C-alpha positions in Angstrom: 26.9 -70.1 -29.6 26.2 -73.7 -30.7 25.8 -76.7 -28.3 28.4 -79.5 -28.2 27.6 -82.2 -30.6 28.7 -85.8 -30.7 27.5 -86.8 -34.3 26.0 -86.2 -37.7 23.0 -87.5 -39.7 21.9 -86.4 -43.2 19.5 -87.0 -46.0 17.3 -85.7 -48.5 13.0 -85.6 -48.6 11.0 -84.9 -51.7 8.5 -82.1 -51.0 5.5 -81.6 -53.0 2.1 -79.6 -52.7 0.9 -81.3 -49.6 2.6 -80.7 -46.2 4.9 -83.5 -45.1 6.6 -84.2 -41.9 10.4 -83.7 -42.5 11.7 -86.2 -40.1 10.3 -89.6 -39.5 11.0 -90.8 -36.8 12.0 -87.9 -34.5 15.9 -87.5 -34.3 17.1 -85.8 -30.9 19.0 -82.9 -32.4 21.2 -80.0 -31.4 21.4 -78.3 -34.7 19.2 -78.7 -38.0 20.1 -77.5 -41.2 17.7 -77.3 -44.0 18.5 -76.6 -47.5 16.2 -76.3 -50.7 18.6 -78.1 -53.3 20.1 -75.9 -55.8 18.5 -78.0 -58.7 15.0 -77.1 -57.4 12.9 -75.3 -59.8 10.5 -74.0 -57.1 10.2 -72.6 -53.4 10.0 -74.8 -50.3 8.3 -73.6 -47.2 9.2 -74.7 -43.6 7.1 -74.5 -40.3 4.8 -76.6 -38.1 2.2 -78.9 -38.9 -0.4 -76.4 -40.5 2.5 -74.9 -42.5 1.3 -73.4 -45.8 3.1 -71.4 -48.7 1.8 -68.1 -47.3 2.7 -69.0 -43.6 6.2 -70.9 -44.0 9.7 -69.9 -43.9 10.3 -69.7 -47.6 13.5 -71.6 -49.0 14.4 -70.6 -52.4 16.5 -73.0 -54.8 19.7 -73.3 -52.7 18.5 -71.5 -49.7 19.1 -72.8 -46.2 18.2 -72.3 -42.5 19.8 -73.5 -39.4 17.6 -74.3 -36.6 19.1 -74.9 -32.9 16.6 -77.1 -31.7 16.4 -80.4 -29.5 13.6 -82.2 -31.4 12.8 -82.7 -35.2 9.6 -83.9 -34.5 7.3 -80.7 -35.2 9.2 -79.6 -38.5 7.1 -79.9 -41.6 7.4 -78.5 -45.4 5.4 -77.9 -48.4 6.3 -76.7 -52.1 4.6 -74.7 -54.6 5.4 -77.5 -57.0 5.6 -81.4 -57.0 9.2 -83.2 -56.7 11.2 -80.6 -54.9 14.2 -81.9 -52.9 14.8 -80.8 -49.4 18.2 -81.7 -48.0 18.8 -82.1 -44.4 21.7 -82.2 -41.9 21.4 -83.0 -37.9 24.0 -82.4 -35.5 23.3 -84.2 -32.4 
C-alpha cells in the first residue's frame, strides 16, 4: 500500500559516465518513480553515492523503478554512455 500524497513534481536529468546526485535539492517524498527514457541508447544504473555500472540497479531504455521513500537525498545515477536521459516523478 502506498502512502497518501498531496502533490506531484516531475523532471528530467542527463546522466553520463560519472555518478550524479539525481535530486538537488532534496525533495520530501512519499513515492519516487525513475524511468530511463525510451529514446536512450544505453543503460542507467541507480544506487547510492558509490553507485557503479556493476553495483547499481540497471534501467534499460524505457525501464522504470518505483521507490517508496521519504527523501530523495541519497539517490544517484550513472550510465555506461554520455547524455542518457532519466525521467523522474515524485509524489509527496
